[in-house]
N, C-alpha and C positions, 0 to 999 in steps of 0.2 A: 743938548747935553744928555748923555745916557744915564738912566737912573741906576744907582748903586744898590745891589741887593743887600737886604739886612743881613747882618752877621752876628746873630745872637750867641753863637758858640765860640767867637773869637778865633775864627779860622785863619784870619790874616796874621795874627800874632804867631800862631802855630807854624804857618808857612815861613814867616820871616826867620823864626828861630831855627828851623830846619835848614833853610837856604844858607843862613849865616854859618851854621855848623859845617855844611858841605863846602862852603867857600873857604872857610878857615882850614878845613881838613878834607881834601878830596877823598882820602881813604875812607872817611865816614860815609860818603856817598856810596862808595863801592861796598862797604859793609852792609848798609841798609838795603841796597839792591840785592846783594847775595842772600841776606836773611829772608827778605820777602819772597824771593824765588824759592828758597828752600822750603818755606812753609806752604806756599801756594802749590808748588809742584811736587812736594814731598809728602810730609805728614798730613797735610790737609787737602790733598788732591781728592777729587770725587766726594767731597764732604760738604759742599755748599748747602745742600738742603738740611743736613744734620745740624750744621752750625747755625743756620737761620732758626731752626726749631729750638735749639739750645738757648739762643739769645731771647727768643720769645718766652720760653719758660722762665728765664731769669727775670725778665721784665714783669711777668705776672706775679712772680714770687715777691719782687720788691714792692709792688703795688698792693700785694695781698688781695688780688682779684682772680677770678677763674681765668685760667689761661686758654686763649683761643688763638688759633693760627690759621691763616688762609694762604695757601701757596697756589699761584696761578701761572701757568705757562702758556704764552702766546707763541706758538711755533712759527706762525706766519710772520709776526713782527719780531720774532727772536727776542722776547723779553720775558724775564721771570720776575714776578712781584711777590713779596711776602708781607702780609699785613698781620699785626698781632695786637693783642690787648696788653695792658700793663703800664709800667712806669715809662714816661716819655723820655726821649733823648735829651741829654743835658750836656753842658760843656765838658764835664769830666769824661762823659761817655765818648764824646767826639775825640777828645784828646787820647783816650785809651785806644779808640779805633785807629788812630793815626800814629800811635806809638807802639811798636812791636814789643811784646812781652812786658807790658805795663798795664795790667788789667785794672779797670775801675771797680771791679767786683770783689776785690780781695778781702774786703771787710764784710761781705754778705755771706753769712754762715751757710745759707742754703743754696747759694748760687752754684750752677753747674759749671759755667765758664769761669775760669779763674787764672788763666795764663796770659790773656791779652793777645792771643795770636789767632783765635778761631776765625775772626772776620777776614783774615788773609785768604781764606778759602775762596772768596769771591773773585780774587785776582785770576784764578784759573779759568773763569768763564766770562769775565767782563773787563772792559777797560774804562767804563763810565758808570760806576755804581753811585747811587744816591739814596739818601734816607730822608723821609719827611716825618715829623712828629708834631704834636700839638704845640710844641715849643719852638719849632723852626725846622729848617732843612739844611742838609749838608750834602756836598757832592765831591767826587774825585774824578779827575780826568787825566788820562795818560797823555793826551796831546798837550794840555796846558802845563802839566808837570814837566814834560819834555822841553817845552819852550822856556820855562823858568830855569830849569837845570842847565840848558844849553847856554844861558847867558852868564854862567858862573865860570870864573877863571879856574883852570885846573880840572874842571869837571867835563868840559866839552870832549876832550880826548877819550876819557873813560866812557862817555855816553856813545861816542862813535864806535868804540870797540864792542859795545853792547847792542849795536844796531838800533839805538834809540830807545831801548827798554829802560824805564826808570822805576824806582820804588814808588808805585802808584799811590799807596795809602798814606805815605808820609806827608803829602801835600793836600790837605783838605781845602775846599772852597765853599763859601756860602752858596746855597742852591739858588741859581737865578730863577729857575722854574721848578720848584720842588714837586715831586709826584703827589697826586691827589690821594688823600687818606680815605679808604672806603668807610662807609658808615658802620658804626659799632666797633671800630678798631682805633687804636691810639697811635700806632706807628706803622709806616709802610717802607719797605726796602724795594728799590727798583733796580734791576740788573739787566741792561741791554746786553745780549749775549754775543760773544765773539763768534766768528764763523766756525761752525762745526761743534760748538759747545752745547747746542740744544739737545743733541742725542744723549750726551752724558747726563744732562739735567733731567731729561725725560726718564732715563733709567733709574736715577736716584729717586724721583717722585714715585715711580711704580713700586719701588722697594719699601716705601714707607708702610709700616705695619704696626701690629700691636706692640712689638718690642719697643718702638719709639715712645709709645704712650706709657709703657711701664718704666722706661729709663728716665722719662721726664714727667714725674708725677704732677708737676705744676700745670701741665697742659690737660685741659678737659676735653678739648676737641681740636681736630686738625682737618681742615677742608682742603682738598686737593682738586684743582680745576686744571685739566689739561685740554686746552682748546675747546672749552665748554662742556667737557665730560667731567662731571663733578662726583667725587666720592668723599664721604665724611667718616673719619675715625673719631669715636667718642669713648671716653673712659669714665666709668661710674664706680666710685669707691663706696660700696654699700655698707661695708662693715670692715673691721680690722681683719686683715688677712684675706680679703676677697676683693678683687678688681674685675669688673666686667667690661671688656673691650669689644664693642660691636657685637654684643650678645654672647660672647664667649667668656666664660668664667675662668679667672686665673686665681689660684691659691698662692698667697705670698707669705713668706716668712722673712722678717727683717731683724737685723741686729746692728747696733751702733754703740758708740762710746768715744771716750777721749783717747787719743793716741798717746801711748807712753812716750815721754820725751826722748828716751834713748833710741827709739826707733826712727826718729826724724833727723838724727845727727848728720846723715849723709844726704839729706834732701835739701833743695834750694830754700833760701830764706823765706820767700813769700809763701811757699808751700808749708813751711814749718809753722807759719802764723795761723794756719787753719788746722789745728791739732785735733781733729775728730775723724773718726772712720765710720763707714757704713757698708753693710752687706745686705743685699736683698735677693732672695730667690723667688722666681715666679714660675708657677707650674700650671699649665692649662689642664682642665678636667679631661680632655680627650687627647692629650699629647700635643707636643709643639706643632703648630701649623706648618704645612709644607712651605718651604722658602724662608723660614725664620733663620736669620744668620746664626750659625753655630759658633758664636764668638763671645768673648767677654765684653760686657758693656761697662765702661769705666768713666762716666756712666753711659756715654754714647759708644757705639760699636768700635771695637779695636780689631786688630788682626790676630789676636790671640785665640786660637781655635779651642773651643770647649764643646765636646760632643756628649755632654751630660743631658739627660732628658728634661732639664729645667733651665730657665734663663737666669743667668747670674749678672746682677748689676751691683758693682762694688767700687769703692774708692781706691782702687789699686794705684800706686804711683806709676806714672808712665815715663818711658824713656823720651829723649828729646824728639824722636820722630812721631810722638803722640799716637803710635799704633801698637806698641808693644809694652809690656809691663817691665818696669825697671827692677832688676833683681836686688835683693837686699833684705835686711831684717824686717822692714815694714811689709814687704810682700809676703815673707814667710809668716808674719803675724796674721795677715789678712787671709792667707790660705787656711790657716788653722780655724779662724773665725768662720770662713765660708764653709768649711767641713762641718763645724758644729751646727751652723744654721741649716745646712742641708739635712742633717740628721733630724733636727727639729721639724723640718718640712715633712720628712717621712713619718714622724710621730703624729703629725696632724692628719695624716691620711688614714682612711679606714683600714683596719687590720684584715685585709683581703688578699688573695693570691696575686692580684694585679699590682700590689705594692712591690712585688719582686721586679717588675719592669723598671722601677726607679732605682734599683740597686746598681751602682756603676761597676763595670768590669775593671780589671786591673790595667788595661792598656789604654793609654791616653793618646789624644791626637797631637799633643805637643808637651813641652816640659811643664807648663802651668797646669794643663789638664791632668797630667800624670800626678803632679803634686797634690792637687785637690782630691783626686780619686784615692790616693794613698791615705790622705787625712781622713776621708770619709770612711774607708774600709777599716781603718784602725779603730774607729769609734763604734762601728756597727755591732760587734758582738756584745757590747755592754748596753746597747740601746734597747729599750723595751718596745719592740715593734710588733711582736707576734701575739696572737690571741691566746689567753689562758683558756684551756679546754673547759667548755660548759660553765664559764664564769658569768653569773647573772649581772654583775656590775661591769662587765666588759673590760676587765683589767687586762694588761698586757704583760708579756714576759720577755726576758732577754733571749737573744738567739742562742747563747751558750747554754741556756736552761731548757731548750726545746729539742725534740727528737722528731726526725722526719723518716717516714716509712713509705716506700712505694708499694702499696697494696690496695686491694679493693676497698671501697668506702665502707661497706658493711663490716669488714674486718677491723678497720681503724676505729669505727664506732664501738665495736665490741671490746677492743683492747682499752679504749679510753673510758669505758664504763658508761657510754652514752645510751646503752640499751638497758640501763637499770641495774647493772652489776657494778661491783667494785672495779676500779681501774686496774689494769694489769701493767700498763706502761705509762709512767708519769711524763707530763710535758709533751705528749704526742700531738703533733699538728693535725688538725681535722682534715677530712677529705677535701680535695680540690687544690691543696698545696703540692706543687710538683717536687717530689722528694729529691729528684736528681738535678734540680736546677742549680747551676753554679751560684746563683744569687743567694740561695739558702746557705750554701757553704760560706759565702762572704759574711753572712749574718752570724756565723759561728754555730749554726744548727748542726747537731750530730746526726748524720744519716746512718741508719742501720739497714742492713739487708734483710729481706723477708726470710731468707733461709736461716739467718742468725736468730731472728725473733722466734721462728718456728722451733728452732732447737731449744731455746730458753723456755719455751712453754712447758717443757717437761717438769719444771719446778712449780707449776701452777696447780693449785688444789681446787678442782671444780668437778661437778657431777657430770655424768655421761650426756645429759641433755644439753649442757653448756657446750660440750665438745661437738655435739651435733650442729649447734649454731655456728661454731667455728668453721666446720667443714662447709656448711652452706655459704658462709661469708667468703670462703676461699675458692669457691667453685670456678671462678674465672681467672684465678691466679696462675702464674707460670708453674708448670709441674716440677721443673728442675729445682725449685726452691722449697718444695714440700716433701722431699724425700725423708726427712727426719720428723715429720709431723707426728706428735704424740697421739696415741690411741688408747682408750680405756678398754680393758679386757673384761670379758664375762667371767663370772665365777669367783673372782678375787677382787673384792671391793677396794677401789682406790688404786689398783695397780695400773700403771701406764707403761707402755712400751714405745720406743722411738721407731717410727717408720711403719707405714701400713703394709709394705711389701711382704707377701707371704702370709699375712693374717687371714683368718677365715671368717666369712660372714655366713651365718647359719641360714640355710634354705631347705626347710623340710627336715631338719634334724634338731634335736634338743641338745644344746651344748652341755647342759647340766649332767646328762647321762654319759658324757665322754671324758670325764675328768681323768680316768685311769690312763688315757692315751697321751696326756701331756700336750694337748692341742691348744692353740691360742686363738680363741674366738673373740671377735669384736663384741663389746657390750651391745645388746639389742637396742638400747635407747640412744646409742651413738652412731648407729649404722647410717651411712650416707653414700650416695653414688660416687662422690669424690674418692672415697677409699678404694673403690674398685678401679678407678682410673689410675690410682697410684700404686696398684699392684696387689691389693687385697683380692682374695678369691671368693667368689660367691659359691659357697660350699654346700652343694647337695650331697647326698650320700657318696656318690662316685668321687666328687672332688675332695671330700674329706678323706676317703680312702687313699687318694693320690698324695696326700700330705706326707712328707718325709717322716714326721713324728709318728704317724700310724705305722709306717713300715718299720721304724726303729722299735716301736712297742711290740710289734709282732716278732721281730728277730730276738728281742730280749724277754719274750713272754715267759720262758722257763725260769728266768731269774727274777721275775717281777715279785713284789711283795704279795700281790694278790693275782695270780694268773687267771683265776676265774673271772675277776672284774675286767681284765684286759680282753679275755675271750668273749665275754658278754657284750662289751662295747663294740668290738670288731664285728661280731656276728650280727649285732643290731644294724650296723652299717651295711654289711653284705646283704642282709635281707631287704633293706630299704633300697639298695642300689640295683637289686635284681640282676646280679652278675651271672654270666654263664660260667660253667666249670672251665677252669684253666685260663680265664680272662686276666686274672691277676695271680700269676703263679707263685709269687712270694708269699701269698696267704697260706701256702702249704706248710710254712714254718710255725704257724700259730699253735701254741700248746693247748691241746684238748685232751680230756680224759678218755682212756680206753675202757674196754669191758672189764679189764683186770684191775682198774682203779688207778693205774699209773698214767702219767702224762706222756703224750706222743705228739710229734708234729702232725698236723692235720693230714699231710701228704702220706703218712704211714698208717693211717686209719682207713678201714673199709666200712662201707655201709653193710648192714647185715645181709642184704640181698645182692651184694655185688658179685658178678660172675668171676671177678678176680680171685675169689676165695677158692675156686676150683682149678684155676689155670696156673696159679703161682706155685713155686716150689715150697715145700714145707718149711724150709729155713728162711723164707722171705721175711723181712723185718716189718710185718704188718700185724695190726690187731684190729679188732672191731670197735667202732665208736661206742661210747657208753650209752646205754638205753635212755637214761634221763636226758642226756644231751640231744639225742635224736628226737625224743618226744618234745623237748623245749623248742628246737629250732626247725625240725623237719629236714627231710633228706635233700630237698632242693637247695636250701641255704648252706647246709654242710658240704654238699658237693661243690658249690660255688667257692667255698672257703678252702677247698683242697682235699676234703675227705673223698676217698675213691669209691665211685660207683662203677667205673670202668677204668681203663688206663688213664693215667694223668697225661695231660698235654702241656708241653713247654712252649711258650711263645716268647719271642724277643724281636727287637728291631736293631738294624744296623750291626749285625753280628760280624765281627772282624775275624776273617778266616785265618789270617796270619797269627792273630792273638791266640786262637784256639790251638794252632800247631805248636806255638811256643809256650803254651800253657800260661800265657800272661792273662788270659780270660778263660772263663769256664761257664758252661751251661749245665754242669753236673749231669752229663749224658755219657753213657758208656761208649768208649772209643771215639769220642767227638773229635779228638786230634787227628785220628786216622782218616775220618771222613773229610775233615778240612784239608788234609794233605792230599787226598785223592782229588778233591775239587781243584786245588791249586795246580795239580799236575795236568788236569784236563784243560784248564783255561790258559796255561802257559805263563811265562814271566810277565809281571805287571810293574809299572813304574810307581804305582801307589797301592797301598793295601786294599784288596778287594773286599767289599762288604755285601752281606745278604740283608737287604732292607727289611724284609718280612720273613721271619723264621718261625716254623712250628715243627714240633717233633713229639713222638710218643715216648714217654718215660718208662723206665723200669723193665724194658724188654729183656734184659739179661736175667731177670728173676723168673721168667716164664718156664713152666715145666711141661704144660700140655699145649703143644703148638697147634694141633688141629683145632682145638677149641679157641685158642688165642687168635688164630688167623680168621676164624669165622667172626669173632668179635671185632677185630681190626678192619674187617671188610665193610663194616657198617659205619655210618656217621656217628660221632664227629671225627673218629680216628682215621677213617678212610682217606680224608683229604690230605693228611700228613704223609700218606704213602703215594697216592696217585698224582698229586700236584707237585711238579718239580720245584726245585729252588731256583731263584733268579739271583745271579751275582752281578752287582753293579761294578762295571769296569771304569778305569780312569778316563777312557775315551768317550764315556757317555753311553756306551752300549751296554747291553745286558747279556750274560751267558746263561743258558739253561742247563742245569745239572741235576742229577738225582737228589731227591730230598734225603735228609739224614736218615729218616725212618726206612725209606726204600733201600738206601745203601746198606744199612745195618742188617735188614732182613735178607738182602741178596747175598750176604756173606755168611749166613748161618743156615744150618740144616733144619729149616722150618717147614719145608714142603715134603711130606711123606718121608721125613727123616733125611732129606737131601737138600743141598743148596738149590734154590730156584733156577740158577743158571745151568743146572744139569738137565733141565727139561726144555722142550720146545713146543711151540704151538703147531697145530696141524696146518699144512699148506705147502711150505717150501720143502720139497723132497731132497734138496741138496744136503740137508742136515739129517736126513733119515738114517737111522742106524747109529749115528754118533750121539744123538740126544733122544731120550724117551719123550713121548708125548705127555704133556702136563696132566696131572690128575684132574678129574672132574670136580665140580662143586664151587669153582671160583670163576668170576667173569674175566674176560680177556684183558680189560684195562688194568685190573689188579695184578694179573699175572705178568703183564708187560712191565709194570712198575717194579715188581719184585725181581725182575731180571730174567724171566723165562725167555728163551731164545725164540726169535721170530723168523729170521732169514739169514742166509749166509752173508750178504752185504752188511746187514745190521750188526751181525756178530763181529765182522772185521772192523767196523767203525768203532766198536767199543774199545776203550783202553784195555789192553791185555787180551782182547778177543782173539787175535791171531795166535797168540801163545796157547790159549785154551784150545783152539781148533787143532793145533799141532799135537797137543797132549791127547785130545780125543782120538785123532787119527792114529796115534801111536799105541792106542790101547787095543790089545788083541781081542778084548772082550766085545769090542764094537764091530759091527758089520758094515762094510762099505762095498758097494758094487763096483765092477770094472768101469762101467759108464760113469758112475758118480765120481770116481776117484780123479779122473782127468779134470773135471770141472772144479774140484776142490783145489788141486794144485795150480790150475790157471788163475783162480780167484786169489789165491795167496800171492802169486807172483805179481798180479796187477795191483794188489793193495799197497798203500803207502804205510808200511809197518816195519818194525824191527822185532826180532824174536831171538831168544836164546836157541842156538842150534840143538835140535832134538837128539836123544840117544837112540830112538827107534823111529822108523818111518814106514809108512804104508807104501809099498812099491809093487810093480808088476814083474813077475818072474815067469817068463815063457807063457805070458797071457793070463796068468793066475795072480790075483791080488793077495799079497802076504804082508805081514808086519815083520820087518827085518831090522837088523842092527844098521844104524846109519852109516857105520864105517864100511859096510858091504855094498852100499847103494851108489849108483851113478845117476846123474841127471842126463836124460837123453837130449842131445843137441842136434839130432838129425836122423831121419829114418834110414839113411844109407848104411849106417853102421850096425843096424839090427841083425843082419846075418852073422856078424862077428861076435855077438853078445849072447849067445845061447846060455841059459841058466843064470844070467846076470840080473840082479834086482835093479829095476829101472824106475826112476821118478820121472813121470812124463806129463808135460803141460803143453798147451797149444803152441804152435809155431811162434818163435820170437821171444818166448819167456824163459828159455833155458838158462841164459846167463844170469838173469835176475834171480831165478829160483836157486841156482847153484850158489850164488852169493848169499841169499837169505838163509839157506839151510847149511851153508858151509860144506857143500858136497862137490866132488869133481864132475866135470863134464865127461860124458862117455867118449866123445871124439878125442879127448886129450889122453885117454887111457889105451888107445890102440895105435900101432905103428902106422897103419893106413898105406902100405906100400903096394902099388899097382904092379902086378907081376906079368901081365900080358900086354902085347902091343895092340893098338887100335888103328883103324883107318879113318882119316879125317874126311868127313862127309858134310854136305850142306844140310842145314835144318830145313825141312819142308816149310814152304811159305804158308801153307794152309794153317799151320799151328799158331801163327801169329794173330789170327783172329781170336784166339783164346788167350794166348800169352804174348802180348805186344812187345815185351822186352826180351823175348827169346833170342839167344845168340845166333849167329849166322852159321856156325859149324859145330860139329861135335866129333868125338872119336868113337867110331863104331867097332865093337868087339864081337868076334864070333863067340868067344868065351872070355868073360871078365873075371880075373882072379885078383883078389886083394888079401894080402897076408895069408895066402894059401887057401883061401875060401872063395868059392864061386859066389858072386854078388851080381844083381841085375843092373846096378848103376853106382856111380861114384863121382863126387864133385870136390873132394877135400883138397886136392892138389891144385885147384884152380882151373882144371879142365873139366869138360862134360864127357864122362865115360858112360857108355850105355851098351847093354847087350839085349837086343830085342826091342820091340815097340813099347811094351809096358815099361821097361827100364828107362827108355828115352823120355817118355812122357813124364815119369816121376822126376828124372834128373832136371828136365826143363822147368817143371812146376816149382821144385825146391829152389832152383837157382834164381827163379824170378820172384820168389817170396810169395807165391800163390799156391800153396800145397793143396788147397781145396779144388783147384782146377785140373788136377792130375788125371782124373778119369775122363773128363771131357776132352782133354788134350790127347789121350790115348785113342779115343774113338775117332777123333779127327785124323790122327796119324794112320789109323787102320783104313779109313774110308774118307779121303778128302772130299769126294763128291757129295758126301752126306752132310757137309758142313752146314748148309742152311737149315736142314731139319734138326741137326744137333743143337744149333744155337736157339732155334725156336723152342725146343724141349727144355733147354737150360733156362729160358726166360720164365718158364712155368715153375721153377724152383721157388719154394717159399722164402 
């Protein structure tokens, strides 16, 4: 007879009750099967390890002993065992395990499990679970349950439809061979694993981490043995708010209390019986470990994602799937409590910048996450989380009372008074707090821009040395925020100006002596290199002179309250700067006393020894500088300030020529507009206004009376350069045009050289201009004479604007002598030049071989030598062959050939042109008309070609006719020699080769 296993937990009674219910109502079987499947395969899938740990924690809590759990996986044997300490299994517990949603722990206030369904998780991995405890053992078997259910009327058909799947846990059995309880433990659960379940169990075991220990505080240690590879998690609660799990410290904040009854009205009855709530946040010192589930623990992991930087364990009500929070008043209440507890967690952290890492952003990973974040962020501005500046007691202030500034640390310390001064900005966060962090904005911190703080500093009353410290502290700050940085000025105690740009920093000058000029100098005690980088000017004497205030003071010096003080300050600067005369031409407007006691512009005063006193006209507006002024400052300083020792020099940059012509700009020079107009004519039309980048000129030339002496003065430095160095005009193409300087142009148009214009003279050398121009007077070097416009050569004259017209005028002057040989070259050069002229009233012509000046209306342009016998007594303008038409057009004169009828009155005989002549004239025609006597218009002529035929009388006439017809007039004599003696051709050609 087989021994019957003890049944201490009354499993037989439980089975009979269930089987009877199934038999009486097969729908109950179906209901139980569906429910177990829903829990095992739905809400409690992949949770067998968590549920085993939860049961172990509850057992330890009921027994009031340290909770220990050992989970062992034997992959080869496909068995998972879970041994734990604590209250042993009892009949009520077995009944609860076998009765879905009827937990035996409902009266245990601290129990984690409270729904009676957690153990259903084992069904997902096993079909033969068993439990052994010191009080006995219980087992469940899918095979035995199927056998019992199959014998029930009405159940067999449903069982067949389910392919033999029965509600396993509803039919407990007394354990025939209960699993062995390991030493030191009180209960063991043994789960032979279904095929394929080991992989899921292994994954769950590997995921056991600190979060489990924090969610189940009743557990002090969890040992995990995977095929002999053992790891142990231990939790040590050293003090309130501190839990150390495997050496890692977790800071915790907990809140709990009684749940208001109205919040439970929509919750199940058994849940309402446990009317307390709990919220716990756990924050590791070094951030959440990698792999920590980013989910709500309620108290074990749910599927509600929370991506906050701390672990939340709270008694949120769960939906039937046990994975998501159930919406409703209780959830809203707990969200608010969780937000409050999180703020308390932040308050417990050190008031350091890393606290900002814990401030949640506005975007949540899900609805619950977003709700909690909103709750936290609503509380943050009123939470005292930030350090009170320099508070020895370490007190904290609210975010809404704090100010954040993105600025260098030294500047923050200065504003906060940490350098020993009174604070300028209250509530300022110390260095290290990232002013632009969104987390600070969430705390309600008011962020101010550096530029705004800099601007408001103008209201701060501090000494210059304090401002120097400010500048030192801002050395590394962004410059664009410092444009309005206040700066204390010298000379006026307490006066601040906004912005360093344009301020002067004294370098070798005494600001105190320059008050009359209205200059703005930085106070010496506040001077710092930062001011230079922000636009202040390190002002030596030259830089001070360049300040617009000095120029304005000079311009207004006649109207100043004390012109003498202005003059003294300016002359001090000029002396220190060691200026050259004319370097700053505007100084010539400075009011200085003359010898007669009146004030004059410096540019209208002469030094006593100035040579200008003898060369200027008597009515020139000049006086001599006062003796005491000369004695005080010396001639060198006064000359640099514009007092004239010689001619004044005007200098300028980027002179706009069009502006001078239109009088939109001025250099205060005589006829400057005419010079600019002449230059524009020379360079031709331009798409952009042409500029003279560097301009210099001699002033007051129109006031000269003694030109011989003035020219000798101008021929020497520094005035010489203004004459001999041309001006360069920058064109829009990027090129530069070279033109006469203003001074050279002005002098070239005035009778400054022996009472005549320089252009009326020539240099020795080119005889083409002899007789037309006199040789320039001695005493001046060639470079100066050339710059003045003295003529050099015929080509250069024709290249000059207006040069061709001047040449015609000179040639038409009967007082000028031009030789017969010279005249033809002049007319030829004119015809070859690319010029236009006004037709002259008189021309120099040849009349029967004599050069005469005649009325242009009487002159003809000779267009061929064949008409010469017909033009006796006719004034002729003669140029080299081929220029006649061009010259006639230029001078508006008729061609000679057009003025004669040209009728051939004698008949000729057609004869061949001798072949020998083609060696000289290759293009000679084959025939010509030979005349015994050739008569044209009643006059004997040697040759004629104007009717298209070659007419000739005699050998000389034929040679000339052929040469003219072939366009080679110079070959006429050689052709005549060949025609006279063809046999001498070789010798004649050899002789011709010797021609130069």
